[in-house]
C-alpha positions, 0 to 999 in steps of 0.5 A, spaced: 500 499 499 502 506 498 496 511 498 497 519 498 491 523 500 490 530 500 483 532 504 481 539 500 475 543 501 471 549 498 472 553 504 473 553 512 469 550 516 467 544 511 469 538 516 477 537 513 480 536 520 474 532 522 475 527 517 483 527 517 483 526 524 478 520 523 482 517 518 488 518 521 486 514 527 482 509 523 488 507 519 493 507 524 488 502 528 488 498 522 495 497 522 497 502 517 503 506 517 501 513 517 504 520 516 500 526 517 502 533 513 498 539 514 498 544 508 500 551 510 503 554 517 498 552 522 502 549 528 495 547 532 492 542 527 499 538 527 498 537 534 492 533 533 494 530 527 500 527 532 495 524 537 491 521 532 496 518 528 501 517 533 507 520 529 509 527 528 505 531 523 509 536 518 508 542 515 508 543 507 508 551 506 510 554 499 510 561 502 515 560 508 520 554 504 522 553 497 518 548 493 525 544 492 524 543 500 517 541 500 518 536 495 524 533 500 520 534 506 514 529 503 519 524 500 523 524 507 517 523 511 513 519 507 518 514 505 516 509 510 509 510 510 503 506 508 499 512 507 501 519 506 495 524 509 495 531 508 490 536 511 489 542 506 488 549 509 482 554 507 478 553 501 482 548 496 485 554 491 485 559 497 493 562 497 496 568 499 496 571 491 490 567 487 492 559 487 500 561 490 501 557 497 494 554 496 492 546 498 492 546 491 498 548 489 501 543 494 497 538 491 499 540 484 507 540 486 507 533 489 502 530 484 497 528 490 490 526 489 485 530 492 479 528 496 474 533 497 469 534 503 463 538 502 458 541 507 452 538 504 447 541 510 444 546 505 445 543 499 443 537 495 443 536 487 446 543 487 453 540 489 453 538 482 456 544 478 460 545 484 463 538 483 464 539 476 468 546 477 473 543 482 474 537 477 475 542 471 478 548 474 485 546 473 488 540 470 494 540 474 490 538 480 487 531 481 480 530 484 480 523 486 473 524 489 468 527 494 466 526 501 460 529 504 459 532 511 453 534 515 448 529 511 441 528 513 440 521 511 440 516 506 435 520 502 439 526 502 445 522 500 441 519 494 441 527 492 448 528 492 450 521 489 446 523 483 450 529 483 456 526 483 454 521 477 452 527 473 459 531 475 463 525 473 466 525 480 467 519 484 463 519 491 466 515 497 461 516 502 459 521 507 459 523 514 452 524 518 450 530 522 453 528 529 454 533 535 459 528 538 463 529 533 463 536 532 470 540 534 470 545 540 474 551 538 479 555 542 481 561 538 482 558 531 484 552 534 482 546 537 483 545 544 487 540 548 484 541 555 482 536 560 475 537 559 476 534 551 477 527 551 481 527 545 482 520 544 474 518 545 473 524 540 478 521 535 475 514 536 468 516 535 470 519 528 474 513 526 467 509 527 463 514 523 468 513 518 468 506 518 460 506 517 459 511 512 465 511 507 468 507 503 475 507 505 478 501 502 476 504 495 478 511 497 485 508 498 485 504 492 484 510 488 489 514 491 495 510 491 501 511 487 508 511 487 512 515 491 516 520 486 524 520 488 526 527 490 533 529 491 535 529 498 537 536 501 542 536 505 541 540 513 543 546 514 550 547 518 551 552 523 556 557 520 559 560 527 561 553 530 563 546 529 562 544 536 556 540 538 551 545 541 546 545 547 539 547 545 533 548 551 526 548 548 520 550 552 515 545 551 509 544 555 501 546 555 503 553 555 508 553 550 507 548 544 507 552 537 513 549 533 514 546 526 516 539 527 522 540 522 524 546 526 526 541 532 529 536 527 534 542 524 536 544 531 537 536 533 542 537 527 546 542 531 547 538 537 542 535 543 535 538 544 533 538 551 526 540 553 523 543 559 517 546 562 516 553 564 510 551 568 513 545 572 521 545 572 524 549 577 529 553 572 531 552 565 538 549 562 542 555 563 548 551 560 545 551 553 547 555 547 540 557 545 534 557 549 528 557 545 521 559 547 516 558 542 509 560 542 502 557 545 497 559 550 501 562 556 494 566 557 491 560 560 496 559 565 498 566 567 497 565 575 502 558 575 507 561 570 508 567 574 508 564 581 514 559 578 519 565 581 525 560 580 524 559 573 523 566 571 529 568 574 533 563 571 531 565 565 532 572 566 539 571 569 540 567 562 538 572 558 541 578 561 548 575 561 548 574 554 545 567 553 542 567 546 534 567 546 529 566 541 522 567 543 516 567 539 509 570 540 507 566 547 515 565 548 516 573 547 510 575 552 513 571 557 519 575 557 515 581 558 514 585 564 507 582 565 501 579 561 494 582 563 489 577 562 482 576 559 480 577 566 484 584 566 489 582 572 496 583 570 501 578 572 508 579 573 513 575 568 520 575 566 522 582 565 527 581 560 523 585 554 521 592 557 514 592 555 507 589 557 503 584 553 495 584 554 489 580 552 484 585 553 481 588 547 482 582 543 483 583 536 486 577 531 493 579 527 494 573 522 498 572 516 505 571 513 511 575 515 518 576 512 524 581 514 531 581 512 536 581 518 543 580 518 543 579 511 538 573 511 531 573 509 527 570 514 519 568 513 514 566 518 507 566 521 503 571 525 497 568 529 495 572 536 489 575 539 494 579 544 497 586 543 503 590 546 503 596 550 509 601 550 513 596 545 520 595 543 523 598 537 523 593 531 530 591 529 528 590 522 521 592 517 517 586 516 512 585 511 506 581 509 506 576 503 504 581 498 510 585 501 506 590 504 509 593 510 507 591 517 507 594 524 509 587 527 516 587 530 522 583 531 526 585 537 533 585 539 535 586 546 542 583 548 542 576 545 535 575 545 531 575 538 523 576 540 517 577 536 510 575 534 512 572 528 513 564 528 519 563 524 520 557 519 528 555 519 527 548 515 532 550 510 536 555 513 541 556 519 537 559 525 544 561 528 544 566 523 540 571 526 546 572 531 552 572 526 
């Protein structure tokens, strides 16, 4: 078995994530080696892919990385998999500039068959022209078939099947309207809190897929040979040949990372994970301290109360240690964070500014800037803002090259900002060269 599937949709909210998680869990339970991928810069869906499949999920993004790098990632991570399952982003053809950077662009680049998931709650035979359009709009994108979501029952499904026949698109089945497989939201992502029992949830979706979708048919149609892609060497640190020690914050408060970023850090030396919530201090002998984004706003009291951890990070940063702090990690380094309850919690005090969750407003999009002679790309996604923000070390731009007011802060050897950087094919230590 060597099946390649990209789950696409006409729009966000169609059921891509639900279907992807259920398929990952079902195929894993059947004994297949499954490799999950995610189109675009999302660092939340990939966590849930990993829980459903039992292995890390990898981002495929043609704006943050070169096409050559994306090909290499897909080939390398999928080499030993029976099934490579990729979840799309937004609508199939929605990119940062037309189709550029879209799920369709990934499908075309890697020649992955697309399985559409369409929300049929308010439609019946009218899906026919939609399916016909998706099948014929771009000949480089292969539409393998469709799965309908939010179907009222067999009578409703009969109209949808007729539409598939007339549009010439294969139908793999449907998911019925079921409240117990609806995904709760936290901001734009799924919740991982204790109230949401993910394992039971994934098993419920898998059982529904087993009952209503022709999975064997889907796997057979989406099987293809893996293309041989030339391997790309990992970037090598330009400032040192010795083996480095890298400390990465990872717990419920800090977990927005890209899998390939972590893998690249391991190329430079030993990666040690630590918890700002539970441990007493950060690894002070590290050559780099990485504080990724996450959900610090939901853990303000315990983060602020862990004084020994805060002091260790403050001492490390003020003594010249290299620190990379992204989004939630950057907020943690501020003087304080004001929560959604209006209460201000003291934090590390490394960066002379305050973060606040008051008057929440979504800031979302790709970011790019040149620093130390190197172009850096990444993604911004947050609801917080800064009071008395520090000056940016460089100008950042959107994917359409429009200046944005997002800062990349440099203080001593601390580099921080709201942007989640991607360095899968770059040397992250070039930030400090």
